[in-house]
C-alpha positions in Angstrom: -5.2 -11.5 -1.2 -5.9 -8.8 1.3 -7.4 -5.4 0.3 -6.1 -2.5 2.4 -7.7 0.9 2.3 -5.7 4.1 3.0 -5.4 7.8 2.0 -3.2 8.7 -0.9 -0.4 11.0 0.3 -0.7 13.1 -2.9 -4.4 13.7 -3.6 -5.8 12.6 -0.2 -8.4 10.3 -1.8 -9.2 7.0 -0.2 -7.7 4.2 -2.3 -6.8 0.5 -1.8 -4.0 -1.8 -2.6 -4.2 -5.6 -2.9 -1.6 -7.2 -0.7 -0.5 -10.8 -0.8 -1.0 -12.0 2.8 1.1 -15.2 2.1 4.3 -13.1 1.9 5.4 -12.0 5.4 7.3 -8.8 4.4 6.9 -6.9 1.1 7.8 -3.6 -0.3 6.6 -2.5 -3.8 5.6 0.6 -5.8 2.1 1.1 -7.2 0.5 4.2 -8.7 -2.5 5.8 -7.1 -5.6 4.9 -9.0 -6.9 8.5 -8.8 -3.9 10.8 -9.4 -1.5 8.2 -10.9 1.5 9.3 -8.6 3.8 6.5 -7.4 3.5 5.2 -3.9 5.9 2.9 -2.2 4.1 0.5 0.1 5.6 -1.6 2.8 3.5 -4.3 4.5 4.2 -7.0 7.1 2.0 -9.9 7.9 2.0 -12.3 10.8 0.0 -15.5 10.3 -1.6 -13.8 7.3 -2.8 -10.9 9.5 -1.6 -7.4 8.5 0.5 -6.1 11.4 2.3 -3.1 9.7 1.5 -0.9 6.7 3.4 2.2 5.6 3.4 4.3 2.5 6.0 6.8 1.1 5.8 9.4 -1.6 8.2 8.9 -4.4 7.9 12.4 -6.0 5.5 14.1 -8.3 
């Protein structure tokens, strides 16, 4: 597992998601651990190294 830190697009707090580096491309929804709003995360790995990470708000 790979822990990636980023800023929540809703509350601007620094949070982290655990990403499975054995899966080359993944998109999933997880709630912010601070404000509980849903965040869609997209991650791409190459040789288990994170090469792309993007988040999207899903509404409040």
